[in-house]
N, C-alpha and C positions, 0 to 999 in steps of 0.2 A: 497673768495677763488680765483675767476677769477682775481681779481685785483693784488693779490700777485704774481700770475702765470705770468701775463702780465709784471710786474716789473722784475721778474726773467728772462723772455725772453728777455727783453730789455737789461738787464745786460750781458747775453750771447752774445748778438749781438754786444755789445760795446767790450767785450772782444775779440771776433772773429775778429772784424775790427782792434783792436789794434794789435792783433797777425799777421794779414796780413800786416799792415803797417810796423810793426818792421822786417818783413821778407825781405823788401828791404834795410834793414840797419838802423843804428841809431847811434847817436852821444850823448856824455855826455857834458852837459853844466852846468858850475858853475854859479849861480846867484850872485847878489850883496851881498846877505845874506849869501853866503857860501853853499848853499843848492845845491846839485848836482841832476839835473833833466836829464832824458833821453828822447830825442825827436827822433821820427822816421824821417828818411831821406824823402824828398819829391820825388815823382816819376819823372824820367827824361822824357822830351818830346821826341816824336818819330820823330818829324819833326823840324829841326832847322829853325824857322821862320825868325829870323834875318839874317841868311845867305842866305835864298831864296830871301829876300828882297834886300839885297846888290847885289846879282847876277843879279836880275831884273833891278835894277838901273844901274848897270854896263853895262848890254846889251843894255839898252836904250841910254846911252852915247856913247857906241861904234857905235850904228846906226847914232846917231847924228853927231858923228865925221866922219863917212863915207859920210853922206849927206853934210856935210859942205865942205869936201875935194873934192868931185866929182862934187857937184852942183846938183840942183834938176832935170834938164834934164837928166844927165848922170846916175844918181842914179835911176830915173824912168824907163830909158831904161833897165838898168841891172835887176831891178825888174821885168820888162816885159818879158825879156828873160827867167827868172825863172818861170814866169806863164805859159810859152808856153811849159815847159818841162813835166817831169814825175810826179807822184803823190807826191814824196819826194820833188822835186824842187818846185812844187806849194805850198806845206806846208812851204817851206822855204821862198817863196815870200809872203805869208801871214804874217809870222813872220816879215820879213824885211821891210814890207810896212811902210811908213813914217807916224807916228801917230802924235797927237798933240804934246805930250811931246818931241818927237824926233825933230820935226820941230822948236819947241821954242828953245831948246837947241841948235841946228844947227844955228839958226839965232843969238844966243848970242856969239857963239865961231867962227862964220863965219869970222869976220873981223880980227881975229887972225890967220887964216888959210891961208890967201893971202899974 
């Protein structure tokens, strides 16, 4: 008796999950054999990971462009001025400090900047 109840309970859980999935939307797909099947749409991501990665790469390239254009001494002086400022400016200095990727990209594009 307990075994049939657990099977019934599992079936109810599958049906509830199916209803929840179909609540986000569904599409009808025609297979090679002509059979129409209904598939639930996949949930959308809340965070666009690809966009965030592209934004980060763009920001590192911007820093490298600034470093290659100004030179390491002038760039370091400007970041030093930011470090002496308010808390917001200190946060900007921490973000704008030349990391390894920035320095490497700046050395690669440096000859083209002069």
